[in-house]
mmCIF entry with sequence, helices, sheets and N, C-alpha, C, O atoms, coordinates in Angstrom:
data_MODEL
# 
_entry.id   MODEL 
# 
_entity.id                         1 
_entity.type                       polymer 
_entity.pdbx_number_of_molecules   1 
# 
_entity_poly.entity_id                      1 
_entity_poly.type                           'polypeptide(L)' 
_entity_poly.nstd_linkage                   no 
_entity_poly.nstd_monomer                   no 
_entity_poly.pdbx_seq_one_letter_code       
;(UNK)(UNK)(UNK)(UNK)(UNK)(UNK)(UNK)(UNK)(UNK)(UNK)(UNK)(UNK)(UNK)(UNK)(UNK)(UNK)
(UNK)(UNK)(UNK)(UNK)(UNK)(UNK)(UNK)(UNK)(UNK)(UNK)(UNK)(UNK)(UNK)(UNK)(UNK)(UNK)
(UNK)(UNK)(UNK)(UNK)(UNK)(UNK)
;
_entity_poly.pdbx_seq_one_letter_code_can   XXXXXXXXXXXXXXXXXXXXXXXXXXXXXXXXXXXXXX 
_entity_poly.pdbx_strand_id                 A 
# 
loop_
_entity_poly_seq.entity_id 
_entity_poly_seq.num 
_entity_poly_seq.mon_id 
_entity_poly_seq.hetero 
1 1  UNK n 
1 2  UNK n 
1 3  UNK n 
1 4  UNK n 
1 5  UNK n 
1 6  UNK n 
1 7  UNK n 
1 8  UNK n 
1 9  UNK n 
1 10 UNK n 
1 11 UNK n 
1 12 UNK n 
1 13 UNK n 
1 14 UNK n 
1 15 UNK n 
1 16 UNK n 
1 17 UNK n 
1 18 UNK n 
1 19 UNK n 
1 20 UNK n 
1 21 UNK n 
1 22 UNK n 
1 23 UNK n 
1 24 UNK n 
1 25 UNK n 
1 26 UNK n 
1 27 UNK n 
1 28 UNK n 
1 29 UNK n 
1 30 UNK n 
1 31 UNK n 
1 32 UNK n 
1 33 UNK n 
1 34 UNK n 
1 35 UNK n 
1 36 UNK n 
1 37 UNK n 
1 38 UNK n 
# 
_struct_asym.id          A 
_struct_asym.entity_id   1 
# 
loop_
_struct_conf.conf_type_id 
_struct_conf.id 
_struct_conf.pdbx_PDB_helix_id 
_struct_conf.beg_label_comp_id 
_struct_conf.beg_label_asym_id 
_struct_conf.beg_label_seq_id 
_struct_conf.pdbx_beg_PDB_ins_code 
_struct_conf.end_label_comp_id 
_struct_conf.end_label_asym_id 
_struct_conf.end_label_seq_id 
_struct_conf.pdbx_end_PDB_ins_code 
_struct_conf.beg_auth_comp_id 
_struct_conf.beg_auth_asym_id 
_struct_conf.beg_auth_seq_id 
_struct_conf.end_auth_comp_id 
_struct_conf.end_auth_asym_id 
_struct_conf.end_auth_seq_id 
_struct_conf.pdbx_PDB_helix_class 
_struct_conf.details 
_struct_conf.pdbx_PDB_helix_length 
HELX_P HELX_P1 AA1 UNK A 14 ? UNK A 16 ? UNK A 14 UNK A 16 5 ? 3 
HELX_P HELX_P2 AA2 UNK A 21 ? UNK A 24 ? UNK A 21 UNK A 24 5 ? 4 
# 
_struct_conf_type.id          HELX_P 
_struct_conf_type.criteria    ? 
_struct_conf_type.reference   ? 
# 
loop_
_atom_site.group_PDB 
_atom_site.id 
_atom_site.type_symbol 
_atom_site.label_atom_id 
_atom_site.label_alt_id 
_atom_site.label_comp_id 
_atom_site.label_asym_id 
_atom_site.label_entity_id 
_atom_site.label_seq_id 
_atom_site.pdbx_PDB_ins_code 
_atom_site.Cartn_x 
_atom_site.Cartn_y 
_atom_site.Cartn_z 
_atom_site.occupancy 
_atom_site.B_iso_or_equiv 
_atom_site.pdbx_formal_charge 
_atom_site.auth_seq_id 
_atom_site.auth_comp_id 
_atom_site.auth_asym_id 
_atom_site.auth_atom_id 
_atom_site.pdbx_PDB_model_num 
ATOM 1   N N  . UNK A 1 1  ? -11.036 -4.152 3.082  1.00 0.00 ? 1  UNK A N  1 
ATOM 2   C CA . UNK A 1 1  ? -12.453 -4.385 3.348  1.00 0.00 ? 1  UNK A CA 1 
ATOM 3   C C  . UNK A 1 1  ? -13.176 -4.581 2.025  1.00 0.00 ? 1  UNK A C  1 
ATOM 4   O O  . UNK A 1 1  ? -12.980 -3.828 1.071  1.00 0.00 ? 1  UNK A O  1 
ATOM 5   N N  . UNK A 1 2  ? -14.018 -5.611 1.991  1.00 0.00 ? 2  UNK A N  1 
ATOM 6   C CA . UNK A 1 2  ? -14.757 -5.898 0.767  1.00 0.00 ? 2  UNK A CA 1 
ATOM 7   C C  . UNK A 1 2  ? -16.122 -5.248 0.854  1.00 0.00 ? 2  UNK A C  1 
ATOM 8   O O  . UNK A 1 2  ? -16.879 -5.514 1.788  1.00 0.00 ? 2  UNK A O  1 
ATOM 9   N N  . UNK A 1 3  ? -16.444 -4.400 -0.108 1.00 0.00 ? 3  UNK A N  1 
ATOM 10  C CA . UNK A 1 3  ? -17.718 -3.685 -0.039 1.00 0.00 ? 3  UNK A CA 1 
ATOM 11  C C  . UNK A 1 3  ? -18.776 -4.305 -0.940 1.00 0.00 ? 3  UNK A C  1 
ATOM 12  O O  . UNK A 1 3  ? -19.821 -3.699 -1.175 1.00 0.00 ? 3  UNK A O  1 
ATOM 13  N N  . UNK A 1 4  ? -18.516 -5.497 -1.441 1.00 0.00 ? 4  UNK A N  1 
ATOM 14  C CA . UNK A 1 4  ? -19.493 -6.164 -2.289 1.00 0.00 ? 4  UNK A CA 1 
ATOM 15  C C  . UNK A 1 4  ? -19.062 -6.177 -3.743 1.00 0.00 ? 4  UNK A C  1 
ATOM 16  O O  . UNK A 1 4  ? -19.489 -7.042 -4.508 1.00 0.00 ? 4  UNK A O  1 
ATOM 17  N N  . UNK A 1 5  ? -18.221 -5.227 -4.137 1.00 0.00 ? 5  UNK A N  1 
ATOM 18  C CA . UNK A 1 5  ? -17.754 -5.172 -5.516 1.00 0.00 ? 5  UNK A CA 1 
ATOM 19  C C  . UNK A 1 5  ? -16.237 -5.270 -5.597 1.00 0.00 ? 5  UNK A C  1 
ATOM 20  O O  . UNK A 1 5  ? -15.689 -5.896 -6.505 1.00 0.00 ? 5  UNK A O  1 
ATOM 21  N N  . UNK A 1 6  ? -15.571 -4.646 -4.640 1.00 0.00 ? 6  UNK A N  1 
ATOM 22  C CA . UNK A 1 6  ? -14.118 -4.630 -4.700 1.00 0.00 ? 6  UNK A CA 1 
ATOM 23  C C  . UNK A 1 6  ? -13.560 -4.562 -3.285 1.00 0.00 ? 6  UNK A C  1 
ATOM 24  O O  . UNK A 1 6  ? -14.281 -4.276 -2.329 1.00 0.00 ? 6  UNK A O  1 
ATOM 25  N N  . UNK A 1 7  ? -12.271 -4.829 -3.173 1.00 0.00 ? 7  UNK A N  1 
ATOM 26  C CA . UNK A 1 7  ? -11.620 -4.711 -1.881 1.00 0.00 ? 7  UNK A CA 1 
ATOM 27  C C  . UNK A 1 7  ? -11.081 -3.299 -1.721 1.00 0.00 ? 7  UNK A C  1 
ATOM 28  O O  . UNK A 1 7  ? -10.378 -2.778 -2.587 1.00 0.00 ? 7  UNK A O  1 
ATOM 29  N N  . UNK A 1 8  ? -11.428 -2.697 -0.594 1.00 0.00 ? 8  UNK A N  1 
ATOM 30  C CA . UNK A 1 8  ? -11.010 -1.322 -0.339 1.00 0.00 ? 8  UNK A CA 1 
ATOM 31  C C  . UNK A 1 8  ? -10.012 -1.313 0.815  1.00 0.00 ? 8  UNK A C  1 
ATOM 32  O O  . UNK A 1 8  ? -10.308 -1.829 1.893  1.00 0.00 ? 8  UNK A O  1 
ATOM 33  N N  . UNK A 1 9  ? -8.840  -0.735 0.602  1.00 0.00 ? 9  UNK A N  1 
ATOM 34  C CA . UNK A 1 9  ? -7.855  -0.663 1.695  1.00 0.00 ? 9  UNK A CA 1 
ATOM 35  C C  . UNK A 1 9  ? -8.330  0.277  2.790  1.00 0.00 ? 9  UNK A C  1 
ATOM 36  O O  . UNK A 1 9  ? -8.658  1.435  2.531  1.00 0.00 ? 9  UNK A O  1 
ATOM 37  N N  . UNK A 1 10 ? -8.363  -0.231 4.012  1.00 0.00 ? 10 UNK A N  1 
ATOM 38  C CA . UNK A 1 10 ? -8.800  0.577  5.144  1.00 0.00 ? 10 UNK A CA 1 
ATOM 39  C C  . UNK A 1 10 ? -7.693  0.599  6.179  1.00 0.00 ? 10 UNK A C  1 
ATOM 40  O O  . UNK A 1 10 ? -7.205  -0.447 6.605  1.00 0.00 ? 10 UNK A O  1 
ATOM 41  N N  . UNK A 1 11 ? -7.305  1.786  6.575  1.00 0.00 ? 11 UNK A N  1 
ATOM 42  C CA . UNK A 1 11 ? -6.255  1.928  7.575  1.00 0.00 ? 11 UNK A CA 1 
ATOM 43  C C  . UNK A 1 11 ? -6.895  2.421  8.867  1.00 0.00 ? 11 UNK A C  1 
ATOM 44  O O  . UNK A 1 11 ? -7.654  3.390  8.875  1.00 0.00 ? 11 UNK A O  1 
ATOM 45  N N  . UNK A 1 12 ? -6.569  1.728  9.962  1.00 0.00 ? 12 UNK A N  1 
ATOM 46  C CA . UNK A 1 12 ? -7.191  2.047  11.244 1.00 0.00 ? 12 UNK A CA 1 
ATOM 47  C C  . UNK A 1 12 ? -6.551  3.306  11.830 1.00 0.00 ? 12 UNK A C  1 
ATOM 48  O O  . UNK A 1 12 ? -5.339  3.364  12.041 1.00 0.00 ? 12 UNK A O  1 
ATOM 49  N N  . UNK A 1 13 ? -7.383  4.304  12.085 1.00 0.00 ? 13 UNK A N  1 
ATOM 50  C CA . UNK A 1 13 ? -6.910  5.525  12.724 1.00 0.00 ? 13 UNK A CA 1 
ATOM 51  C C  . UNK A 1 13 ? -7.551  5.646  14.092 1.00 0.00 ? 13 UNK A C  1 
ATOM 52  O O  . UNK A 1 13 ? -8.427  4.854  14.441 1.00 0.00 ? 13 UNK A O  1 
ATOM 53  N N  . UNK A 1 14 ? -7.124  6.628  14.868 1.00 0.00 ? 14 UNK A N  1 
ATOM 54  C CA . UNK A 1 14 ? -7.580  6.731  16.243 1.00 0.00 ? 14 UNK A CA 1 
ATOM 55  C C  . UNK A 1 14 ? -9.072  7.019  16.340 1.00 0.00 ? 14 UNK A C  1 
ATOM 56  O O  . UNK A 1 14 ? -9.713  6.645  17.321 1.00 0.00 ? 14 UNK A O  1 
ATOM 57  N N  . UNK A 1 15 ? -9.636  7.689  15.317 1.00 0.00 ? 15 UNK A N  1 
ATOM 58  C CA . UNK A 1 15 ? -11.061 7.983  15.382 1.00 0.00 ? 15 UNK A CA 1 
ATOM 59  C C  . UNK A 1 15 ? -11.902 6.851  14.802 1.00 0.00 ? 15 UNK A C  1 
ATOM 60  O O  . UNK A 1 15 ? -13.128 6.953  14.748 1.00 0.00 ? 15 UNK A O  1 
ATOM 61  N N  . UNK A 1 16 ? -11.251 5.775  14.370 1.00 0.00 ? 16 UNK A N  1 
ATOM 62  C CA . UNK A 1 16 ? -11.982 4.631  13.844 1.00 0.00 ? 16 UNK A CA 1 
ATOM 63  C C  . UNK A 1 16 ? -12.135 3.536  14.887 1.00 0.00 ? 16 UNK A C  1 
ATOM 64  O O  . UNK A 1 16 ? -12.795 2.528  14.637 1.00 0.00 ? 16 UNK A O  1 
ATOM 65  N N  . UNK A 1 17 ? -11.534 3.722  16.045 1.00 0.00 ? 17 UNK A N  1 
ATOM 66  C CA . UNK A 1 17 ? -11.583 2.710  17.090 1.00 0.00 ? 17 UNK A CA 1 
ATOM 67  C C  . UNK A 1 17 ? -13.014 2.569  17.603 1.00 0.00 ? 17 UNK A C  1 
ATOM 68  O O  . UNK A 1 17 ? -13.665 3.563  17.925 1.00 0.00 ? 17 UNK A O  1 
ATOM 69  N N  . UNK A 1 18 ? -13.493 1.342  17.674 1.00 0.00 ? 18 UNK A N  1 
ATOM 70  C CA . UNK A 1 18 ? -14.843 1.093  18.157 1.00 0.00 ? 18 UNK A CA 1 
ATOM 71  C C  . UNK A 1 18 ? -15.851 0.984  17.029 1.00 0.00 ? 18 UNK A C  1 
ATOM 72  O O  . UNK A 1 18 ? -17.025 0.700  17.269 1.00 0.00 ? 18 UNK A O  1 
ATOM 73  N N  . UNK A 1 19 ? -15.404 1.206  15.798 1.00 0.00 ? 19 UNK A N  1 
ATOM 74  C CA . UNK A 1 19 ? -16.297 1.100  14.652 1.00 0.00 ? 19 UNK A CA 1 
ATOM 75  C C  . UNK A 1 19 ? -16.031 -0.202 13.910 1.00 0.00 ? 19 UNK A C  1 
ATOM 76  O O  . UNK A 1 19 ? -14.937 -0.761 13.974 1.00 0.00 ? 19 UNK A O  1 
ATOM 77  N N  . UNK A 1 20 ? -17.050 -0.670 13.208 1.00 0.00 ? 20 UNK A N  1 
ATOM 78  C CA . UNK A 1 20 ? -16.836 -1.820 12.337 1.00 0.00 ? 20 UNK A CA 1 
ATOM 79  C C  . UNK A 1 20 ? -16.160 -1.346 11.064 1.00 0.00 ? 20 UNK A C  1 
ATOM 80  O O  . UNK A 1 20 ? -16.389 -0.223 10.615 1.00 0.00 ? 20 UNK A O  1 
ATOM 81  N N  . UNK A 1 21 ? -15.333 -2.195 10.486 1.00 0.00 ? 21 UNK A N  1 
ATOM 82  C CA . UNK A 1 21 ? -14.628 -1.815 9.271  1.00 0.00 ? 21 UNK A CA 1 
ATOM 83  C C  . UNK A 1 21 ? -15.593 -1.603 8.115  1.00 0.00 ? 21 UNK A C  1 
ATOM 84  O O  . UNK A 1 21 ? -15.282 -0.876 7.171  1.00 0.00 ? 21 UNK A O  1 
ATOM 85  N N  . UNK A 1 22 ? -16.759 -2.231 8.181  1.00 0.00 ? 22 UNK A N  1 
ATOM 86  C CA . UNK A 1 22 ? -17.742 -2.088 7.122  1.00 0.00 ? 22 UNK A CA 1 
ATOM 87  C C  . UNK A 1 22 ? -18.298 -0.673 7.007  1.00 0.00 ? 22 UNK A C  1 
ATOM 88  O O  . UNK A 1 22 ? -18.843 -0.293 5.971  1.00 0.00 ? 22 UNK A O  1 
ATOM 89  N N  . UNK A 1 23 ? -18.154 0.108  8.089  1.00 0.00 ? 23 UNK A N  1 
ATOM 90  C CA . UNK A 1 23 ? -18.653 1.470  8.050  1.00 0.00 ? 23 UNK A CA 1 
ATOM 91  C C  . UNK A 1 23 ? -17.827 2.336  7.116  1.00 0.00 ? 23 UNK A C  1 
ATOM 92  O O  . UNK A 1 23 ? -18.276 3.395  6.677  1.00 0.00 ? 23 UNK A O  1 
ATOM 93  N N  . UNK A 1 24 ? -16.620 1.883  6.816  1.00 0.00 ? 24 UNK A N  1 
ATOM 94  C CA . UNK A 1 24 ? -15.720 2.690  6.005  1.00 0.00 ? 24 UNK A CA 1 
ATOM 95  C C  . UNK A 1 24 ? -15.637 2.167  4.582  1.00 0.00 ? 24 UNK A C  1 
ATOM 96  O O  . UNK A 1 24 ? -14.782 2.579  3.798  1.00 0.00 ? 24 UNK A O  1 
ATOM 97  N N  . UNK A 1 25 ? -16.556 1.239  4.263  1.00 0.00 ? 25 UNK A N  1 
ATOM 98  C CA . UNK A 1 25 ? -16.624 0.748  2.898  1.00 0.00 ? 25 UNK A CA 1 
ATOM 99  C C  . UNK A 1 25 ? -17.638 1.597  2.144  1.00 0.00 ? 25 UNK A C  1 
ATOM 100 O O  . UNK A 1 25 ? -18.815 1.612  2.505  1.00 0.00 ? 25 UNK A O  1 
ATOM 101 N N  . UNK A 1 26 ? -17.204 2.308  1.097  1.00 0.00 ? 26 UNK A N  1 
ATOM 102 C CA . UNK A 1 26 ? -18.046 3.331  0.457  1.00 0.00 ? 26 UNK A CA 1 
ATOM 103 C C  . UNK A 1 26 ? -19.141 2.764  -0.440 1.00 0.00 ? 26 UNK A C  1 
ATOM 104 O O  . UNK A 1 26 ? -19.140 3.006  -1.647 1.00 0.00 ? 26 UNK A O  1 
ATOM 105 N N  . UNK A 1 27 ? -20.081 2.007  0.144  1.00 0.00 ? 27 UNK A N  1 
ATOM 106 C CA . UNK A 1 27 ? -21.198 1.504  -0.642 1.00 0.00 ? 27 UNK A CA 1 
ATOM 107 C C  . UNK A 1 27 ? -22.417 2.386  -0.414 1.00 0.00 ? 27 UNK A C  1 
ATOM 108 O O  . UNK A 1 27 ? -23.237 2.555  -1.316 1.00 0.00 ? 27 UNK A O  1 
ATOM 109 N N  . UNK A 1 28 ? -22.543 2.951  0.788  1.00 0.00 ? 28 UNK A N  1 
ATOM 110 C CA . UNK A 1 28 ? -23.636 3.866  1.088  1.00 0.00 ? 28 UNK A CA 1 
ATOM 111 C C  . UNK A 1 28 ? -23.047 5.131  1.697  1.00 0.00 ? 28 UNK A C  1 
ATOM 112 O O  . UNK A 1 28 ? -21.971 5.108  2.295  1.00 0.00 ? 28 UNK A O  1 
ATOM 113 N N  . UNK A 1 29 ? -23.768 6.233  1.535  1.00 0.00 ? 29 UNK A N  1 
ATOM 114 C CA . UNK A 1 29 ? -23.277 7.488  2.094  1.00 0.00 ? 29 UNK A CA 1 
ATOM 115 C C  . UNK A 1 29 ? -23.602 7.551  3.577  1.00 0.00 ? 29 UNK A C  1 
ATOM 116 O O  . UNK A 1 29 ? -22.816 8.076  4.365  1.00 0.00 ? 29 UNK A O  1 
ATOM 117 N N  . UNK A 1 30 ? -24.765 7.014  3.963  1.00 0.00 ? 30 UNK A N  1 
ATOM 118 C CA . UNK A 1 30 ? -25.132 7.048  5.375  1.00 0.00 ? 30 UNK A CA 1 
ATOM 119 C C  . UNK A 1 30 ? -24.797 5.721  6.036  1.00 0.00 ? 30 UNK A C  1 
ATOM 120 O O  . UNK A 1 30 ? -25.178 4.655  5.553  1.00 0.00 ? 30 UNK A O  1 
ATOM 121 N N  . UNK A 1 31 ? -24.077 5.804  7.151  1.00 0.00 ? 31 UNK A N  1 
ATOM 122 C CA . UNK A 1 31 ? -23.777 4.613  7.937  1.00 0.00 ? 31 UNK A CA 1 
ATOM 123 C C  . UNK A 1 31 ? -24.312 4.817  9.345  1.00 0.00 ? 31 UNK A C  1 
ATOM 124 O O  . UNK A 1 31 ? -23.736 5.562  10.138 1.00 0.00 ? 31 UNK A O  1 
ATOM 125 N N  . UNK A 1 32 ? -25.418 4.149  9.647  1.00 0.00 ? 32 UNK A N  1 
ATOM 126 C CA . UNK A 1 32 ? -26.012 4.294  10.969 1.00 0.00 ? 32 UNK A CA 1 
ATOM 127 C C  . UNK A 1 32 ? -25.777 3.041  11.787 1.00 0.00 ? 32 UNK A C  1 
ATOM 128 O O  . UNK A 1 32 ? -24.763 2.361  11.627 1.00 0.00 ? 32 UNK A O  1 
ATOM 129 N N  . UNK A 1 33 ? -26.728 2.739  12.671 1.00 0.00 ? 33 UNK A N  1 
ATOM 130 C CA . UNK A 1 33 ? -26.593 1.558  13.501 1.00 0.00 ? 33 UNK A CA 1 
ATOM 131 C C  . UNK A 1 33 ? -27.221 0.362  12.803 1.00 0.00 ? 33 UNK A C  1 
ATOM 132 O O  . UNK A 1 33 ? -27.963 -0.407 13.414 1.00 0.00 ? 33 UNK A O  1 
ATOM 133 N N  . UNK A 1 34 ? -26.923 0.213  11.540 1.00 0.00 ? 34 UNK A N  1 
ATOM 134 C CA . UNK A 1 34 ? -27.506 -0.877 10.769 1.00 0.00 ? 34 UNK A CA 1 
ATOM 135 C C  . UNK A 1 34 ? -26.620 -2.106 10.871 1.00 0.00 ? 34 UNK A C  1 
ATOM 136 O O  . UNK A 1 34 ? -25.408 -2.000 11.062 1.00 0.00 ? 34 UNK A O  1 
ATOM 137 N N  . UNK A 1 35 ? -27.233 -3.266 10.741 1.00 0.00 ? 35 UNK A N  1 
ATOM 138 C CA . UNK A 1 35 ? -26.481 -4.510 10.788 1.00 0.00 ? 35 UNK A CA 1 
ATOM 139 C C  . UNK A 1 35 ? -25.878 -4.826 9.439  1.00 0.00 ? 35 UNK A C  1 
ATOM 140 O O  . UNK A 1 35 ? -25.721 -3.942 8.597  1.00 0.00 ? 35 UNK A O  1 
ATOM 141 N N  . UNK A 1 36 ? -25.542 -6.081 9.233  1.00 0.00 ? 36 UNK A N  1 
ATOM 142 C CA . UNK A 1 36 ? -24.933 -6.493 7.975  1.00 0.00 ? 36 UNK A CA 1 
ATOM 143 C C  . UNK A 1 36 ? -26.018 -6.650 6.919  1.00 0.00 ? 36 UNK A C  1 
ATOM 144 O O  . UNK A 1 36 ? -26.823 -7.578 6.987  1.00 0.00 ? 36 UNK A O  1 
ATOM 145 N N  . UNK A 1 37 ? -26.043 -5.762 5.961  1.00 0.00 ? 37 UNK A N  1 
ATOM 146 C CA . UNK A 1 37 ? -27.064 -5.800 4.913  1.00 0.00 ? 37 UNK A CA 1 
ATOM 147 C C  . UNK A 1 37 ? -26.586 -6.682 3.769  1.00 0.00 ? 37 UNK A C  1 
ATOM 148 O O  . UNK A 1 37 ? -25.729 -6.283 2.980  1.00 0.00 ? 37 UNK A O  1 
ATOM 149 N N  . UNK A 1 38 ? -27.150 -7.892 3.687  1.00 0.00 ? 38 UNK A N  1 
ATOM 150 C CA . UNK A 1 38 ? -26.754 -8.766 2.578  1.00 0.00 ? 38 UNK A CA 1 
ATOM 151 C C  . UNK A 1 38 ? -28.001 -9.102 1.770  1.00 0.00 ? 38 UNK A C  1 
ATOM 152 O O  . UNK A 1 38 ? -27.918 -9.829 0.781  1.00 0.00 ? 38 UNK A O  1 
# 
């Protein structure tokens, strides 16, 4: 997953199902119901 600066390896686990991969990109500490912030 690309977080804007680098590619971050993201492995899908059972508790990640139903989430966007962008939620696991460590650019912000809070991940809410926000859209794609560009």
